C-alpha positions in Angstrom: 77.5 37.2 185.3 81.1 36.0 185.7 82.8 37.5 182.6 85.7 35.1 183.0 83.4 32.5 181.4 83.3 34.5 178.2 85.4 33.5 175.2 85.0 34.6 171.6 84.5 30.9 170.7 81.0 30.0 171.7 81.8 26.4 172.3 84.5 27.3 174.9 82.1 29.5 176.6 79.6 26.7 176.7 82.1 24.4 178.5 83.0 27.0 181.0 79.4 28.0 181.7 78.5 24.3 182.2 81.3 23.9 184.7 80.1 27.1 186.5 76.6 25.6 186.7 78.0 22.3 188.0 79.7 23.9 190.9 76.3 24.4 192.6 74.5 21.3 191.1 76.3 18.0 191.6 73.7 16.3 189.4 75.2 17.9 186.2 77.3 15.5 184.1 78.7 15.8 180.6 78.8 13.2 177.8 80.9 13.5 174.6 81.0 11.6 171.4 84.7 11.7 170.5 84.7 15.4 169.8 84.7 16.9 173.3 87.6 19.1 172.5 85.9 20.6 169.5 82.5 21.1 171.2 83.9 22.7 174.3 83.3 20.0 176.8 87.0 19.7 177.6 86.6 23.0 179.4 84.2 21.1 181.7 86.5 18.0 181.9 89.4 20.1 183.2 87.4 21.0 186.3 85.2 17.9 186.8 87.0 14.9 185.2 85.0 12.4 187.2 81.7 13.9 185.9 82.8 13.7 182.2 82.0 10.6 180.2 83.6 9.9 176.8 81.2 7.7 174.8 83.1 7.6 171.6 81.7 7.7 168.0 78.3 6.4 169.1 75.9 9.3 169.2 72.8 7.2 169.3 74.1 5.3 172.3 75.1 8.6 174.0 71.5 9.8 173.9 70.2 6.5 175.3 72.8 6.6 178.1 72.0 10.2 178.9 68.3 9.4 179.1 69.0 6.5 181.4 71.2 8.7 183.6 68.4 11.2 183.8 66.0 8.6 185.2 68.5 8.1 188.0 68.5 11.8 189.0 71.4 13.1 186.9 71.2 16.1 184.7 73.2 15.2 181.6 74.5 17.7 179.0 75.5 15.8 175.8 77.3 17.4 172.9 78.5 16.6 169.4 78.5 18.3 166.0 74.9 19.2 165.2 74.9 17.0 162.1 75.5 14.0 164.3 73.6 15.1 167.5 70.4 16.3 165.8 70.3 14.1 162.7 72.1 10.8 163.3 70.7 10.5 166.8 67.3 12.1 166.2 65.3 8.8 166.8 67.0 8.4 170.2 66.3 12.1 171.1 62.7 11.7 170.1 62.0 8.3 171.8 64.5 8.1 174.7 64.6 11.7 175.7 61.6 13.7 174.5 58.9 11.0 174.8 59.8 10.4 178.4 60.4 14.1 179.0 63.8 13.4 180.4 66.0 16.2 181.8 68.7 16.0 179.1 70.3 18.9 177.3 71.6 18.3 173.8 74.2 20.7 172.5 74.7 20.7 168.7 77.8 22.5 167.7 79.3 23.5 164.3 75.7 24.4 163.4 74.4 26.2 160.3 77.0 26.9 157.8 79.8 27.6 160.3 81.7 24.4 159.3 81.7 25.6 155.7 84.8 23.6 154.4 83.3 20.5 156.0 80.9 20.3 153.2 77.2 19.6 152.9 77.2 16.5 155.1 78.7 18.5 158.0 76.5 21.6 157.5 73.6 21.7 159.9 70.6 23.4 158.2 67.7 21.1 159.2 68.3 20.6 162.9 65.8 23.2 164.2 63.1 21.8 162.0 63.7 18.3 163.3 63.9 19.4 167.0 60.8 21.6 166.6 58.7 18.6 165.7 59.5 16.8 169.0 57.0 17.4 171.8 58.6 18.6 175.1 61.7 20.0 173.4 62.9 23.5 174.0 65.2 25.1 171.4 67.7 27.8 172.2 69.9 29.6 169.7 72.2 32.2 171.3 73.7 35.1 169.2 77.1 35.5 170.9 79.3 34.2 173.7 77.6 36.2 176.5 74.2 35.0 175.3 75.7 31.5 175.2 76.8 31.6 178.8 73.4 32.9 179.9 71.7 30.3 177.8 73.6 27.4 179.3 73.0 28.6 182.9 69.3 29.0 182.1 69.2 25.5 180.6 70.8 24.1 183.6 68.0 25.4 185.7 65.3 24.4 183.2 63.5 21.1 183.7 63.1 19.0 180.6 64.7 18.4 177.2 66.6 21.3 175.5 68.5 21.6 172.3 71.2 24.3 172.3 72.5 25.3 168.9 76.1 26.7 168.6 78.4 27.6 165.7 82.0 26.6 165.1 84.7 29.1 165.8 84.8 32.6 167.2 81.9 35.1 166.7 81.7 38.8 167.3 81.0 39.8 170.9 77.7 41.5 170.4 76.1 42.0 173.9 78.2 44.3 176.0 77.7 42.8 179.5 75.2 40.9 181.6 73.0 43.9 182.0 72.7 44.3 178.2 71.7 40.6 177.6 68.5 39.9 179.5 68.2 36.3 178.5 65.0 34.4 179.5 63.8 31.2 178.0 60.7 31.9 175.8 61.3 35.7 175.6 62.6 37.7 172.6 64.9 40.6 173.2 64.3 43.9 171.3 67.7 45.1 170.2 66.5 48.1 168.1 63.2 49.9 168.1 61.2 50.8 165.0 57.7 50.9 163.5 58.3 50.4 159.8 59.2 46.8 159.7 60.5 44.1 162.1 63.5 41.9 161.5 63.4 38.7 163.6 66.6 36.6 163.8 68.3 34.0 165.8 72.0 33.0 166.2 74.7 34.5 164.0 72.3 36.5 161.8 71.2 38.6 164.8 74.4 40.7 164.6 74.0 41.1 160.8 70.3 42.1 161.2 71.3 44.9 163.6 73.8 46.1 161.0 71.1 45.9 158.3 68.8 48.0 160.5 71.5 50.6 160.7 71.8 50.7 156.9 68.1 51.1 156.6 68.1 53.8 159.2 70.3 56.0 157.0 67.4 56.2 154.5 64.8 56.9 157.2 63.5 53.3 157.5 63.1 52.4 161.1 63.5 48.7 161.5 62.7 46.9 164.8 65.1 44.0 165.5 64.2 41.0 167.7 66.7 38.4 168.9 64.5 35.3 169.0 67.0 33.2 170.9 64.2 30.8 171.9 62.8 29.3 168.8 60.6 26.9 170.8 58.5 28.0 172.6 58.6 31.0 170.4 57.6 34.4 171.9 54.1 34.8 170.4 53.4 38.1 172.2 56.5 39.7 170.7 55.6 38.5 167.2 52.0 39.7 167.5 53.1 43.0 168.8 55.6 43.4 165.9 53.0 42.4 163.3 50.5 44.9 164.8 52.9 47.8 165.3 55.1 47.5 162.2 53.0 45.7 159.6 55.8 43.7 158.0 58.2 41.0 159.2 61.5 39.6 157.8 62.9 36.5 159.5 66.6 35.7 159.2 68.1 32.3 160.1 71.2 30.2 159.3 68.9 27.3 158.5 66.7 26.0 155.8 63.6 28.2 155.5 61.5 25.0 155.7 60.6 24.3 159.3 62.9 26.8 161.0 62.5 30.2 162.7 60.6 31.6 159.7 58.0 28.9 159.8 57.6 29.3 163.6 57.0 33.1 163.2 54.7 32.6 160.2 52.5 30.2 162.1 51.9 32.9 164.7 51.4 35.7 162.2 48.9 33.8 160.0 46.8 32.8 163.0 46.8 36.1 164.8 47.8 39.1 162.7 48.5 38.4 159.0 51.0 40.9 157.5 53.5 40.7 154.6 56.5 38.5 155.4 59.8 37.4 153.9 62.0 34.6 155.1 65.8 34.9 154.7 67.8 31.6 155.0 68.9 28.6 153.1 66.3 27.9 150.3 64.9 24.4 149.9 68.3 23.0 148.7 71.4 21.3 150.2 73.9 24.0 151.0 77.1 24.0 149.0 80.7 23.7 150.2 82.9 26.7 150.8 84.3 29.1 153.4 81.5 30.0 155.8 81.9 33.8 155.2 81.3 33.2 151.5 78.3 31.0 152.2 76.7 33.7 154.3 77.1 36.1 151.4 75.8 33.5 149.0 72.6 32.9 150.9 71.9 36.5 151.8 72.7 36.3 155.5 74.8 39.5 155.8 73.7 43.0 156.4 73.5 44.4 152.9 71.3 41.6 151.4 69.1 41.5 154.5 68.5 45.3 154.1 67.7 44.7 150.4 65.1 42.1 151.3 63.5 44.5 153.8 63.2 47.1 151.0 61.5 44.6 148.7 59.1 43.7 151.4 58.3 47.3 152.2 57.6 48.0 148.6 55.0 45.2 148.8 53.6 46.4 152.1 53.1 50.0 150.8 51.6 48.9 147.4 47.8 48.8 147.3 46.4 45.4 146.4 45.3 45.1 142.7 42.0 43.2 142.9 41.7 43.4 139.1 44.2 40.5 138.9 42.0 38.3 141.0 40.2 35.5 139.0 36.5 36.0 138.4 34.3 33.3 139.9 30.9 32.5 138.3 27.9 33.1 140.4 26.3 30.0 141.8 22.5 29.9 141.7 20.7 27.9 144.4 19.4 24.6 143.2 15.6 24.1 143.6 
């Protein structure tokens, strides 16, 4: 890994990593919808201006253009704020890109609550649910800048539609180097071992989940932490192993709990190894306006409330079931 690609701001890292991939693949092109500077694509434009296309405030058109370019052998990366890329242009992503299984990568930035002052209309808390519902779509949610660079390079090698979800602004540098971050599409990374409970997170909450595990460790609670950077296809083997070996799972995501990472994990758990679960994320509401750090606190996405949720789940896990509370059903006599 070329560490010169890494910047605390994930979007800048995205643009640099894309330019790195383009050095060895002249099919890679970049399309922007008026916000290329904010999404990091100007890092690409500096090096490959002839392979950068400014479409303007026309996200739907941008997706159609990218799909058309893909049919001609290009490998387009298109980027805009997630609220515009995943929501405003979702029909074009579904029909023009995913239905034809076109080799287009959609990068939604300013995701989750990271554009806090932008307000509810610019928060992106439904995009994973939307993208998960589209056949052929792969969903990647890196936790920091190093993971972002590896994600972009992997996506550039991957054949087919991808949605890459990135936040606004700088984020803590979590992974130490390329050896520490063994990114592979479809594989979770175990960041902390433990057999009492498993915390599964993606994106920004990964760092807070590791901090939460450290808090729990002081009280003798050994929490396993998984970075589920690929939300689709989700790593079923890692989830089943976690359910079997730890007996309880908490998911943490900067997204509505409806249709996101928690739902993806729960569907695997309920079909293969049912265990107690809790989902931490945005409840079934529209997120409110405010500084992103305060919103993370409000919705329980920081270390202390994550640890508290784990304690609540463990109390449920360790409490014997009270069958006396189950309703009594009348016996049914066979009819003759």
